[in-house]
C-alpha positions as CSV (number, residue, x, y, z in Angstrom):
1,X,40.2,18.0,-34.4
2,X,37.1,18.6,-32.3
3,X,37.3,17.6,-28.7
4,X,34.2,15.5,-29.0
5,X,35.6,13.3,-31.8
6,X,38.9,11.5,-31.2
7,X,40.1,9.5,-34.2
8,X,42.0,6.4,-33.0
9,X,43.0,5.6,-36.6
10,X,45.3,8.7,-36.5
11,X,47.1,7.5,-33.4
12,X,50.3,6.5,-35.2
13,X,50.5,9.7,-37.2
14,X,49.9,11.8,-34.1
15,X,52.5,9.9,-32.1
16,X,55.1,10.3,-34.9
17,X,54.4,14.0,-34.9
18,X,54.8,14.2,-31.2
19,X,58.1,12.3,-31.3
20,X,59.5,14.6,-34.0
21,X,58.5,17.7,-31.9
22,X,60.3,16.4,-28.9
23,X,63.4,15.4,-30.9
24,X,63.5,18.9,-32.3
25,X,63.1,20.5,-28.9
26,X,65.9,18.4,-27.4
27,X,68.3,18.5,-30.4
28,X,70.5,21.3,-28.9
29,X,71.4,19.0,-26.1
30,X,72.5,16.0,-28.3
31,X,70.4,13.4,-26.5
32,X,70.5,9.7,-27.4
33,X,67.8,8.4,-29.7
34,X,64.5,8.1,-27.8
35,X,62.8,4.8,-27.0
36,X,59.2,5.0,-28.0
37,X,56.5,2.9,-26.2
38,X,53.2,3.3,-28.0
39,X,49.9,2.9,-26.2
40,X,46.8,1.3,-27.6
41,X,45.0,3.5,-30.1
42,X,42.0,3.8,-27.8
43,X,41.1,3.0,-24.2
44,X,44.5,3.9,-22.8
45,X,43.7,6.7,-20.4
46,X,43.1,5.5,-16.9
47,X,41.8,8.9,-15.8
48,X,39.6,11.6,-17.3
49,X,38.4,15.0,-16.0
50,X,35.4,17.0,-17.3
51,X,33.7,20.1,-16.4
52,X,30.0,19.7,-15.8
53,X,27.6,22.0,-17.8
54,X,24.1,22.6,-16.5
55,X,21.4,23.7,-19.0
56,X,18.1,23.7,-17.2
57,X,17.3,20.0,-16.4
58,X,20.1,18.8,-18.7
59,X,23.6,18.1,-17.6
60,X,26.6,17.3,-19.7
61,X,30.3,16.6,-19.5
62,X,32.2,19.3,-21.4
63,X,35.6,20.4,-22.4
64,X,36.8,23.7,-23.9
65,X,38.8,24.2,-27.0
66,X,42.1,26.1,-26.8
67,X,40.8,28.1,-29.8
68,X,37.6,29.0,-28.1
69,X,38.0,28.6,-24.3
70,X,34.5,30.2,-23.5
71,X,32.4,27.8,-25.5
72,X,31.7,24.4,-23.9
73,X,32.0,21.3,-26.1
74,X,29.7,18.5,-24.9
75,X,31.6,15.1,-24.6
76,X,29.2,12.2,-25.4
77,X,32.0,9.7,-25.9
78,X,35.7,9.7,-24.9
79,X,37.2,6.7,-26.8
80,X,40.7,7.3,-25.4
81,X,39.4,6.6,-21.9
82,X,39.7,3.1,-20.4
83,X,36.7,1.0,-21.1
84,X,35.5,1.2,-17.5
85,X,35.4,5.0,-17.7
86,X,33.6,4.8,-21.1
87,X,30.9,2.6,-19.6
88,X,30.5,4.6,-16.5
89,X,30.3,8.1,-18.1
90,X,26.7,7.9,-19.5
91,X,25.4,5.9,-16.5
92,X,26.8,8.4,-14.0
93,X,25.6,11.4,-16.0
94,X,22.0,10.0,-16.1
95,X,22.1,9.3,-12.4
96,X,23.3,12.8,-11.6
97,X,20.7,14.4,-13.9
98,X,18.0,12.6,-12.0
99,X,19.3,13.5,-8.5
100,X,18.8,17.1,-7.5
101,X,21.0,16.7,-4.4
102,X,24.0,15.3,-6.2
103,X,23.8,17.6,-9.2
104,X,23.3,20.9,-7.3
105,X,26.4,23.2,-7.8
106,X,28.4,20.2,-9.2
107,X,31.0,21.7,-11.6
108,X,33.5,19.0,-12.2
109,X,33.8,15.2,-12.4
110,X,37.0,13.2,-12.4
111,X,37.2,9.5,-13.2
112,X,40.0,7.2,-12.2
113,X,40.2,3.5,-13.2
114,X,42.6,1.1,-11.7
115,X,44.2,-2.0,-13.2
116,X,42.5,-4.0,-10.4
117,X,39.1,-3.0,-11.8
118,X,38.2,-0.4,-9.2
119,X,36.6,3.0,-10.1
120,X,37.0,6.2,-8.2
121,X,34.9,9.2,-9.1
122,X,35.5,12.7,-7.7
123,X,32.5,15.0,-7.7
124,X,33.6,18.6,-7.1
125,X,31.2,21.3,-5.9
126,X,30.8,25.0,-5.4
127,X,28.9,24.4,-2.1
128,X,29.3,22.7,1.2
129,X,28.4,19.0,1.2
130,X,25.8,18.2,3.8
131,X,24.5,14.9,5.3
132,X,21.8,14.6,2.5
133,X,24.6,14.7,-0.1
134,X,26.5,12.0,1.8
135,X,23.5,9.7,2.0
136,X,22.7,10.1,-1.7
137,X,26.4,9.6,-2.7
138,X,26.6,6.5,-0.6
139,X,23.5,5.0,-2.2
140,X,24.8,5.8,-5.7
141,X,28.3,4.4,-4.9
142,X,26.7,1.1,-3.6
143,X,24.3,0.9,-6.5
144,X,26.9,1.3,-9.3
145,X,29.8,-0.2,-7.4
146,X,32.2,2.7,-7.3
147,X,34.0,4.8,-4.7
148,X,33.1,8.5,-4.6
149,X,35.1,11.4,-3.3
150,X,33.0,14.6,-2.8
151,X,35.0,17.7,-2.7
152,X,34.3,21.3,-2.1
153,X,36.2,24.2,-0.5
154,X,38.0,22.9,2.6
155,X,36.0,19.7,2.5
156,X,36.6,16.1,1.3
157,X,34.1,13.2,1.9
158,X,35.1,9.7,0.9
159,X,32.3,7.3,0.1
160,X,33.0,3.6,-0.5
161,X,36.1,1.6,0.1
162,X,38.7,3.3,2.3
163,X,42.2,2.0,2.8
């Protein structure tokens, strides 16, 4: 199945296959029968992590297939992600595309949704984050009502709500 197309209609089939695999793996130990707690078929992941792929002025979230780990697969939709993440993904991508300070040397984005409705986005860079980055990140966080963590080597800047 391509990374860019998750098929929620196959959820039960894939869960059954996973359960069978685990039962087979544990069979030598004579475990009790497993209890299975299924998730919703879509919107169940509260976190998602994507590499960022730059192509000129374009910027995309990508993943890599196990079969071809060198070729990026653009992720336009991620239906297994929580609805907050699904809504934020295109909005954040468009904002990052249009902001040279926030997009420069950005190589990974991590989304974390909470049951309380909060969103935390980690932007991970191959460069030192300066004051101009902090100002732009603060404006973005306030505008789209998220918290941002900027990370780079030996550096972590928290923008938004701190507890």
